[in-house]
N, C-alpha and C positions, 0 to 999 in steps of 0.2 A: 194411507194404507189401512185396510181393515185389520184389526188386531184381535186375536183370540188367544186363549191360554193353550199351551202345547199339551196334547194328550197323546197317549200311546196309539200308534197307528201301525198297520201292517205294511211291510215293504211291498212295493209294487213293481211290476215289470221284472226285468232281469238286471241284476246288479252289475254295474260297469267296473272294470278294474281301474285302479288309480293310474293317472298319467295319461299323456297324449303322445301322438306321433312327434318325432323329433322336430319336424318342420311345421308343426301345427301353429296357427296363430289363434290365441285365445283372448277373450275379453280381458282388458287390463284397466285398472283404476276404478273398478266398480266394487261396492260392498256386496255382501251376500246375506240373504235372509231366508228363514224357513217359511214354507208355505204348505198348505194341505189342500189337495183336490179331492172333493167327494164326487164320485161319478153318479150317474142317474140311478144306479142300483143301491147306492149307499156305501159302496166300498171307498175307503180313504187311502190316498197315496200321499206320503210326505215327500216334498220336493225342496230343492235348494235353488234359489233364484238370484241371478245378478240383478242389482238395483239400478235402474236408470230413472231417477226421480227429479232431475233438474233439466232445464232446457238443453244445456250443454251435453249432459250425459245421454239424454234421449236422442239428440242429433247424432251423437257418435254411435250409439247402439252397437250393432253388429258389423259396422264398417270394417272390411278387411279380415274379419274373423273366419277361420276355417274349422274351428272345433270349439264346442261349448266349454271345454276345460273343466273346472271344478264346480259346475252347477248344471242343473237340468234345463234351465230356460233363462232367457233374458226377460225381465219384467220392466215394462214401461209404466211408471206410476204417475198419475195426475191428481192434484189436490181437489179438483172439481170435475164433474161430468163434462165430457168433451166429445167432439167428433173431429175428423180430419182425414188425412191421407198419409199412408206409409209408402215408402219406395225402397228399392233394392240397389240404388246407385253404389257401386264399389263394394257390394256385399257378395262374395263369391259362393257362399253356402246357400243352397236352396232352403227356404224356410217355410214353416207353417206358422200362422199367427192366429191367436184366439183373443177375444175381447170379453171383459167382465164388467158389470156395473158396480156401483158403490156397495151393494149388498152382497157382492161376490157371485152373482148369478151370471152364467154363460149367456152371451148375447149372439155371437157369431164367430166364425173362423173360416180360414181359407189358406191355400198355398200361394206362395209368391216365388217368382223366378228371379234369379240373379240378373243384374244389368251391368254390362261392361261397356256400354255406349260411351263415346267420348263427349257427346252432346247431351247435357242433362235433360233436354226436352224429349229425347228419344227413350227415356226410361219410363215405364208405366207407373202410374200412381194407383194405389189400392185404397178405395174409399172405406172408411170405418163405419161401424154402426153408430147411431146417435146415442149419447149418454154413457159411454164407457169411461171407466176410471183406471183400469189396468188392461194392458195388452201383454200377452206372453208370446215370445218367439222361441221356437225349437227347430232343430234340423227337420226338414220335411218328413212328415209321417210320424213324428215322435209323440203326438198327443194321445194316440191310442193307449200306449203303455202307461201314460200318466192319468188316464181316466178323463181327459178333457174332451168335451163335446156337448151336444144338446142335453140339457138337464143337469149338467155338472155345476159345482160351486167351488169357488176359490176363496180361501181365507189365508191371510198373510200375517205373520207375527213380526215383532220387532227383534226377535232373537236371531243372532247371526248363525250361520251354518258353515261347516267345513266339508270338504270332500269326504272325510272319514266319518262324518256324523250322519249323513243322509245317503241312502242308497241312490246311485246314479242310474239313469236309464239310457240304453243305447237307442 
């Protein structure tokens, strides 16, 4: 993960109220870290990220999740630049995904559709850009409020975050 010192940043988007729907399924067993997204205009948005930084956590990712819970995005972190494919098998929440390189620069992003097919071969695979080290997933359409898109940069700290410490985005 790229590490930066935490500095004061403006809140971005609309603040989400704490809590989730009673029947919501949120990510479980993941640590959370602070991140900062600087959009193409230089505005900074502080975010809280679920951390999927091992093969097992990356494989679990957003499986079965219906609500982001106490974070703004799921972050898939890799020690080295990589490429590959993501899929939405058993992931009921429509997602948007964005990819960043080791310097934190935005590479690409797109929307992904849930796949409830019983045969794994019937689920589409989504090719990633070459050379990404971080992929962020949010509920579909959530990147605009976070400032993620062409020209944006992502820096991630080693500092943990809580729902109360970082404004959440709907």
